[in-house]
Backbone as CSV, one residue per row, in Angstrom:
resi,resn,N_x,N_y,N_z,CA_x,CA_y,CA_z,C_x,C_y,C_z
1,MET,-26.110,0.804,-13.663,-25.853,2.021,-14.411,-24.841,1.701,-15.504
2,ALA,-25.136,2.089,-16.717,-24.203,1.907,-17.831,-23.181,3.031,-17.783
3,HIS,-21.939,2.688,-17.876,-20.875,3.677,-17.792,-20.346,4.012,-19.176
4,PRO,-20.035,5.298,-19.423,-19.501,5.700,-20.724,-18.231,4.919,-21.050
5,PRO,-17.998,4.651,-22.335,-16.822,3.871,-22.747,-15.506,4.475,-22.248
6,ALA,-15.383,5.798,-22.202,-14.127,6.412,-21.749,-13.819,6.033,-20.304
7,ILE,-14.832,5.970,-19.449,-14.614,5.583,-18.050,-14.296,4.095,-17.978
8,ARG,-15.014,3.271,-18.744,-14.703,1.834,-18.739,-13.280,1.582,-19.218
9,ARG,-12.859,2.281,-20.311,-11.499,2.113,-20.831,-10.476,2.556,-19.800
10,LEU,-10.692,3.706,-19.177,-9.735,4.226,-18.205,-9.623,3.280,-17.023
11,THR,-10.757,2.774,-16.561,-10.746,1.854,-15.430,-10.028,0.562,-15.801
12,THR,-10.236,0.068,-17.012,-9.616,-1.175,-17.449,-8.132,-0.983,-17.735
13,LYS,-7.782,0.079,-18.469,-6.389,0.325,-18.856,-5.513,0.620,-17.657
14,CYS,-6.025,1.388,-16.751,-5.224,1.887,-15.642,-5.347,0.960,-14.453
15,CYS,-4.356,0.207,-14.204,-4.231,-0.576,-12.980,-4.978,-1.895,-12.998
16,GLY,-5.592,-2.253,-14.099,-6.256,-3.548,-14.194,-7.142,-3.840,-13.017
17,GLY,-6.872,-4.936,-12.335,-7.714,-5.366,-11.224,-7.427,-4.671,-9.915
18,LEU,-6.371,-3.854,-9.851,-6.024,-3.197,-8.594,-7.158,-2.329,-8.089
19,LEU,-7.751,-1.522,-8.969,-8.837,-0.640,-8.558,-10.040,-1.465,-8.104
20,ALA,-10.336,-2.535,-8.814,-11.449,-3.399,-8.419,-11.182,-4.016,-7.052
21,LEU,-9.948,-4.444,-6.820,-9.576,-5.018,-5.536,-9.737,-3.999,-4.410
22,LEU,-9.306,-2.760,-4.660,-9.457,-1.702,-3.655,-10.925,-1.439,-3.363
23,ALA,-11.755,-1.426,-4.388,-13.185,-1.196,-4.196,-13.812,-2.331,-3.391
24,LEU,-13.415,-3.574,-3.695,-13.931,-4.709,-2.938,-13.492,-4.641,-1.481
25,ALA,-12.248,-4.243,-1.255,-11.750,-4.118,0.117,-12.530,-3.052,0.867
26,ALA,-12.828,-1.953,0.204,-13.599,-0.883,0.846,-14.999,-1.377,1.187
27,SER,-15.619,-2.146,0.285,-16.956,-2.678,0.544,-16.928,-3.669,1.700
28,ALA,-15.905,-4.497,1.729,-15.803,-5.491,2.796,-15.565,-4.827,4.146
29,ALA,-14.833,-3.745,4.154,-14.550,-3.049,5.403,-15.771,-2.301,5.902
30,SER,-16.763,-2.120,5.066,-17.944,-1.354,5.416,-19.204,-2.129,5.050
31,PRO,-19.514,-3.213,5.787,-20.640,-4.044,5.406,-21.975,-3.304,5.415
32,ALA,-22.171,-2.357,6.308,-23.446,-1.641,6.373,-23.683,-0.820,5.118
33,GLY,-22.620,-0.298,4.538,-22.771,0.536,3.355,-22.437,-0.186,2.066
34,ALA,-22.174,-1.487,2.133,-21.711,-2.216,0.954,-22.688,-2.127,-0.215
35,ALA,-23.980,-2.157,0.059,-24.955,-2.137,-1.025,-25.001,-0.783,-1.722
36,THR,-24.652,0.287,-1.042,-24.754,1.611,-1.643,-23.398,2.168,-2.054
37,CYS,-22.307,1.459,-1.782,-20.975,1.949,-2.148,-20.818,1.954,-3.664
38,LEU,-19.920,2.771,-4.120,-19.709,2.961,-5.553,-19.082,1.734,-6.206
39,ASP,-19.522,1.457,-7.426,-18.838,0.439,-8.211,-17.566,1.072,-8.785
40,VAL,-16.691,0.275,-9.346,-15.389,0.763,-9.800,-15.502,1.878,-10.844
41,PRO,-16.327,1.734,-11.889,-16.410,2.840,-12.855,-16.951,4.138,-12.249
42,THR,-17.904,4.038,-11.314,-18.421,5.250,-10.678,-17.376,5.853,-9.749
43,LEU,-16.646,5.010,-9.046,-15.570,5.499,-8.191,-14.526,6.233,-9.022
44,GLU,-14.164,5.658,-10.167,-13.189,6.294,-11.054,-13.734,7.625,-11.573
45,ALA,-15.000,7.640,-11.969,-15.614,8.881,-12.459,-15.626,9.938,-11.359
46,ALA,-15.955,9.538,-10.142,-15.982,10.483,-9.020,-14.593,11.061,-8.769
47,ARG,-13.593,10.211,-8.851,-12.218,10.659,-8.621,-11.769,11.637,-9.711
48,ILE,-12.042,11.303,-10.981,-11.662,12.179,-12.095,-12.418,13.502,-12.000
49,ASN,-13.712,13.432,-11.701,-14.532,14.636,-11.579,-14.044,15.523,-10.439
50,GLN,-13.719,14.924,-9.305,-13.247,15.704,-8.163,-11.854,16.266,-8.418
51,PHE,-11.001,15.503,-9.101,-9.680,16.029,-9.456,-9.828,17.234,-10.372
52,GLN,-10.762,17.179,-11.299,-10.998,18.321,-12.188,-11.354,19.563,-11.372
53,THR,-12.206,19.409,-10.376,-12.592,20.537,-9.525,-11.398,21.041,-8.730
54,LEU,-10.630,20.114,-8.166,-9.425,20.485,-7.418,-8.471,21.272,-8.311
55,ALA,-8.182,20.755,-9.497,-7.239,21.404,-10.409,-7.747,22.769,-10.858
56,MET,-9.049,22.871,-11.106,-9.615,24.152,-11.526,-9.471,25.201,-10.425
57,THR,-9.830,24.842,-9.191,-9.764,25.830,-8.111,-8.321,26.221,-7.813
58,VAL,-7.412,25.257,-7.840,-6.006,25.582,-7.607,-5.467,26.461,-8.734
59,SER,-5.850,26.147,-9.971,-5.358,26.968,-11.092,-5.871,28.402,-10.978
60,LEU,-7.081,28.570,-10.516,-7.612,29.924,-10.337,-6.889,30.659,-9.205
61,ARG,-6.637,29.958,-8.108,-5.912,30.580,-6.992,-4.471,30.906,-7.390
62,CYS,-3.878,30.080,-8.220,-2.467,30.263,-8.582,-2.253,31.355,-9.625
63,ARG,-3.312,31.929,-10.160,-3.149,33.015,-11.138,-2.293,34.145,-10.586
64,VAL,-2.388,34.405,-9.284,-1.605,35.490,-8.688,-0.125,35.125,-8.584
65,VAL,0.180,33.833,-8.587,1.561,33.365,-8.463,2.172,33.085,-9.830
66,SER,1.407,32.383,-10.683,1.900,31.994,-12.004,0.730,31.718,-12.926
67,GLY,0.696,32.374,-14.047,-0.356,32.137,-15.027,-0.214,30.804,-15.721
68,ARG,0.933,30.164,-15.557,1.190,28.893,-16.229,0.278,27.776,-15.727
69,VAL,-0.100,27.794,-14.467,-0.952,26.736,-13.927,-2.317,26.765,-14.620
70,GLU,-2.870,27.929,-14.779,-4.169,28.052,-15.441,-4.068,27.609,-16.905
71,GLU,-2.980,27.968,-17.543,-2.738,27.547,-18.935,-2.641,26.029,-19.028
72,ARG,-1.927,25.408,-18.100,-1.780,23.946,-18.111,-3.112,23.264,-17.819
73,PHE,-3.924,23.855,-16.938,-5.246,23.293,-16.660,-6.093,23.322,-17.930
74,SER,-6.064,24.422,-18.647,-6.826,24.531,-19.902,-6.372,23.475,-20.904
75,GLN,-5.063,23.249,-20.996,-4.551,22.222,-21.911,-4.969,20.822,-21.469
76,LEU,-4.939,20.586,-20.167,-5.378,19.302,-19.624,-6.826,19.032,-20.024
77,MET,-7.673,20.037,-19.921,-9.083,19.884,-20.264,-9.261,19.559,-21.749
78,ILE,-8.411,20.099,-22.596,-8.486,19.809,-24.031,-8.013,18.387,-24.313
79,VAL,-6.857,18.029,-23.767,-6.271,16.704,-24.028,-7.163,15.581,-23.504
80,HIS,-7.753,15.783,-22.337,-8.544,14.725,-21.696,-10.040,15.034,-21.687
81,ARG,-10.476,15.792,-22.666,-11.886,16.195,-22.770,-12.816,14.990,-22.666
82,GLY,-12.494,13.913,-23.341,-13.352,12.726,-23.324,-13.483,12.111,-21.943
83,TYR,-12.379,11.992,-21.221,-12.425,11.420,-19.871,-13.225,12.309,-18.927
84,PHE,-13.002,13.620,-19.002,-13.725,14.533,-18.119,-15.217,14.558,-18.452
85,ALA,-15.556,14.524,-19.738,-16.970,14.520,-20.138,-17.652,13.225,-19.686
86,ALA,-16.964,12.105,-19.834,-17.532,10.820,-19.409,-17.736,10.807,-17.888
87,ALA,-16.755,11.285,-17.148,-16.879,11.343,-15.690,-18.036,12.255,-15.290
88,ASP,-18.169,13.357,-15.981,-19.243,14.300,-15.689,-20.615,13.649,-15.918
89,ARG,-20.764,12.907,-17.002,-22.037,12.227,-17.276,-22.360,11.209,-16.181
90,VAL,-21.361,10.436,-15.779,-21.584,9.448,-14.726,-21.993,10.138,-13.432
91,MET,-21.303,11.203,-13.087,-21.597,11.876,-11.824,-22.951,12.582,-11.847
92,HIS,-23.334,13.123,-12.995,-24.673,13.716,-13.092,-25.745,12.653,-12.823
93,GLY,-25.517,11.447,-13.294,-26.462,10.367,-13.055,-26.420,9.834,-11.639
94,PHE,-25.302,9.974,-10.982,-25.124,9.410,-9.642,-25.601,10.342,-8.537
95,VAL,-25.307,11.622,-8.667,-25.616,12.591,-7.609,-27.122,12.840,-7.585
96,GLY,-27.706,12.714,-6.418,-29.134,12.943,-6.273,-29.553,12.842,-4.824
97,ALA,-30.810,12.582,-4.624,-31.384,12.558,-3.284,-30.709,11.528,-2.378
98,GLY,-30.259,10.419,-2.949,-29.591,9.399,-2.146,-28.321,9.901,-1.485
99,LEU,-27.749,10.957,-2.021,-26.534,11.543,-1.450,-26.844,12.822,-0.670
100,GLY,-28.102,13.140,-0.539,-28.480,14.335,0.214,-28.677,15.564,-0.648
101,PHE,-28.711,15.407,-1.952,-28.934,16.523,-2.878,-30.215,16.227,-3.647
102,SER,-31.027,17.249,-3.854,-32.249,17.006,-4.606,-32.582,18.202,-5.482
103,GLY,-33.514,17.974,-6.366,-33.978,19.033,-7.242,-33.190,19.100,-8.533
104,ALA,-33.575,20.050,-9.352,-32.976,20.214,-10.676,-31.499,20.569,-10.605
105,HIS,-31.082,21.141,-9.519,-29.696,21.591,-9.389,-28.879,20.733,-8.411
106,ALA,-29.249,19.470,-8.275,-28.556,18.578,-7.341,-27.062,18.505,-7.654
107,PHE,-26.724,18.305,-8.934,-25.311,18.200,-9.285,-24.587,19.513,-9.036
108,ASP,-25.237,20.632,-9.310,-24.617,21.937,-9.055,-24.290,22.106,-7.573
109,SER,-25.194,21.643,-6.711,-24.945,21.727,-5.262,-23.742,20.869,-4.875
110,TYR,-23.666,19.683,-5.452,-22.539,18.788,-5.193,-21.228,19.416,-5.684
111,ALA,-21.233,19.951,-6.899,-20.031,20.572,-7.463,-19.598,21.779,-6.627
112,THR,-20.557,22.547,-6.147,-20.242,23.705,-5.295,-19.615,23.256,-3.984
113,LEU,-20.118,22.162,-3.427,-19.553,21.607,-2.199,-18.069,21.286,-2.395
114,LEU,-17.753,20.660,-3.526,-16.354,20.321,-3.818,-15.510,21.579,-4.034
115,ALA,-16.014,22.505,-4.827,-15.261,23.723,-5.135,-15.004,24.527,-3.871
116,ASN,-15.981,24.608,-2.996,-15.786,25.342,-1.745,-14.720,24.680,-0.878
117,HIS,-14.669,23.366,-0.915,-13.656,22.646,-0.131,-12.243,22.993,-0.606
118,TYR,-12.054,23.017,-1.922,-10.721,23.272,-2.468,-10.415,24.756,-2.653
119,GLY,-11.413,25.591,-2.663,-11.216,27.007,-2.938,-10.422,27.755,-1.891
120,GLY,-10.348,27.247,-0.690,-9.684,27.975,0.379,-8.292,27.469,0.725
121,GLY,-7.683,26.695,-0.124,-6.363,26.133,0.175,-5.244,27.158,0.096
122,ALA,-4.076,26.706,0.444,-2.891,27.578,0.447,-2.463,27.902,-0.979
123,THR,-2.214,29.172,-1.226,-1.702,29.594,-2.524,-0.260,30.039,-2.311
124,THR,0.640,29.099,-2.474,2.062,29.378,-2.300,2.769,29.009,-3.599
125,PRO,3.941,29.601,-3.828,4.690,29.199,-5.027,4.946,27.688,-5.070
126,ALA,5.212,27.075,-3.933,5.480,25.634,-3.901,4.230,24.834,-4.285
127,ALA,3.066,25.217,-3.745,1.823,24.506,-4.063,1.476,24.674,-5.542
128,CYS,1.672,25.884,-6.064,1.372,26.140,-7.476,2.343,25.386,-8.383
129,SER,3.588,25.326,-7.998,4.580,24.596,-8.776,4.265,23.096,-8.791
130,ALA,3.848,22.569,-7.651,3.486,21.146,-7.574,2.293,20.845,-8.482
131,MET,1.293,21.716,-8.474,0.132,21.502,-9.339,0.533,21.633,-10.806
132,GLU,1.383,22.576,-11.107,1.848,22.746,-12.485,2.534,21.468,-12.977
133,ARG,3.388,20.887,-12.148,4.073,19.643,-12.528,3.075,18.502,-12.737
134,ALA,2.081,18.414,-11.856,1.069,17.361,-11.994,0.263,17.546,-13.274
135,LEU,-0.125,18.776,-13.559,-0.897,19.045,-14.775,-0.064,18.780,-16.019
136,ASP,1.220,19.158,-15.983,2.121,18.867,-17.106,2.192,17.366,-17.360
137,ALA,2.397,16.600,-16.298,2.530,15.148,-16.443,1.257,14.537,-17.023
138,ALA,0.094,14.932,-16.504,-1.172,14.381,-16.993,-1.436,14.808,-18.432
139,THR,-1.117,16.044,-18.758,-1.360,16.564,-20.106,-0.462,15.882,-21.127
140,ASN,0.755,15.572,-20.747,1.719,14.982,-21.676,1.474,13.503,-21.952
141,ASP,0.523,12.889,-21.249,0.183,11.482,-21.478,-1.286,11.402,-21.898
142,ALA,-1.515,11.420,-23.189,-2.885,11.424,-23.715,-3.636,10.114,-23.458
143,SER,-2.927,9.063,-23.023,-3.589,7.778,-22.778,-4.539,7.827,-21.589
144,GLY,-4.351,8.760,-20.686,-5.182,8.848,-19.494,-4.595,8.142,-18.290
145,ARG,-3.552,7.357,-18.486,-2.963,6.613,-17.362,-2.392,7.542,-16.298
146,THR,-1.661,8.559,-16.736,-1.069,9.484,-15.763,-2.163,10.313,-15.098
147,LEU,-3.162,10.698,-15.855,-4.315,11.405,-15.278,-4.911,10.564,-14.161
148,HIS,-5.114,9.285,-14.426,-5.671,8.386,-13.411,-4.769,8.315,-12.176
149,ARG,-3.485,8.125,-12.382,-2.557,8.007,-11.243,-2.554,9.282,-10.402
150,ILE,-2.552,10.426,-11.060,-2.539,11.694,-10.327,-3.861,11.898,-9.590
151,ALA,-4.970,11.595,-10.253,-6.274,11.720,-9.592,-6.367,10.789,-8.390
152,LEU,-5.852,9.581,-8.532,-5.850,8.629,-7.422,-5.009,9.143,-6.260
153,ALA,-3.852,9.734,-6.567,-2.976,10.263,-5.512,-3.582,11.486,-4.824
154,MET,-4.231,12.353,-5.600,-4.747,13.596,-5.029,-6.160,13.457,-4.469
155,VAL,-6.904,12.464,-4.938,-8.273,12.241,-4.476,-8.410,10.753,-4.162
156,ALA,-7.749,10.324,-3.115,-7.757,8.904,-2.771,-9.166,8.412,-2.475
157,GLU,-9.934,9.186,-1.748,-11.312,8.818,-1.442,-12.213,9.992,-1.813
158,PRO,-12.856,9.913,-2.964,-13.710,11.024,-3.397,-14.890,11.242,-2.456
159,GLU,-15.352,12.453,-2.414,-16.495,12.789,-1.567,-17.712,11.939,-1.923
160,ALA,-17.902,11.620,-3.184,-19.038,10.779,-3.572,-18.953,9.412,-2.899
161,GLN,-17.769,8.895,-2.693,-17.602,7.613,-1.989,-18.028,7.768,-0.535
162,ARG,-17.634,8.861,0.083,-18.030,9.080,1.482,-19.542,9.235,1.594
163,LEU,-20.126,9.982,0.661,-21.568,10.203,0.692,-22.336,8.931,0.341
164,GLY,-21.799,8.134,-0.573,-22.475,6.926,-1.033,-22.302,5.732,-0.119
165,CYS,-21.366,5.799,0.795,-21.107,4.698,1.731,-21.323,5.222,3.145
166,PRO,-22.514,5.073,3.675,-22.853,5.668,4.967,-21.876,5.343,6.093
167,ALA,-21.286,4.160,6.083,-20.356,3.797,7.161,-19.100,4.657,7.131
168,ALA,-18.727,5.156,5.940,-17.532,5.992,5.829,-17.797,7.395,6.345
169,GLY,-19.006,7.907,6.180,-19.360,9.247,6.643,-18.792,10.326,5.745
170,ALA,-19.502,11.424,5.635,-19.059,12.563,4.828,-18.236,13.504,5.691
171,VAL,-17.210,14.091,5.100,-16.354,14.990,5.860,-16.569,16.453,5.510
172,TYR,-17.174,16.745,4.374,-17.404,18.134,3.990,-18.755,18.576,4.541
173,ALA,-18.811,19.785,4.994,-20.080,20.312,5.502,-21.018,20.606,4.337
174,ARG,-22.239,20.171,4.458,-23.248,20.489,3.435,-23.902,21.794,3.814
175,ARG,-24.245,22.562,2.785,-24.917,23.843,3.030,-26.269,23.843,2.417
C-alpha cells in the first residue's frame, strides 16, 4: 500500500527508527499474526485517526464543562489538516472485510466503533482540562511531532492493530 507523503513524513520525522523497532517487536511477539499486522505508516495512520476520534468525542462531552476544549479541537484540525487527511485516506484503504467490516460503509462502521468506545468516558473538569492541555500542545507545534507524541501516549495500541493482528485480539465489541 502506498502511503500519503504526510504519513511518511510524520513517521520519519517523529522518532526515527523507534516506531519501526516497536512495530517489529510487536510482529515478533505475535508470529501468527505477523503477516497481517500493520506496517509502520499504517500503524501511525491508525493512531492519528483514532486520536482524532478520541479528541472529537472528548471535546463534544466537555462542552458542558468548558467550550475551550471544542475550540482547541477545531484549531487542531485546521493546523494538522494534512496529517488527519492523510491518516483518513490510509485508514479508508485499510478498513474492510479483513477486519470484519464490509460493504460501502465499512469505514463508517469502524469509525462508529471507535466513537462509541470514547463517547461514554468521564466528563470531569480534570479530564477536560487534561485534553485541553494536550490539544494546546499539539496545536502549537505545526511540525506534527507533538501530535505524534500525544497520539502515541493516548492511543498506544490502535484498534486497527488489534483487528489486523489476530493474535492480539480485538477489545471493542463489534455491533
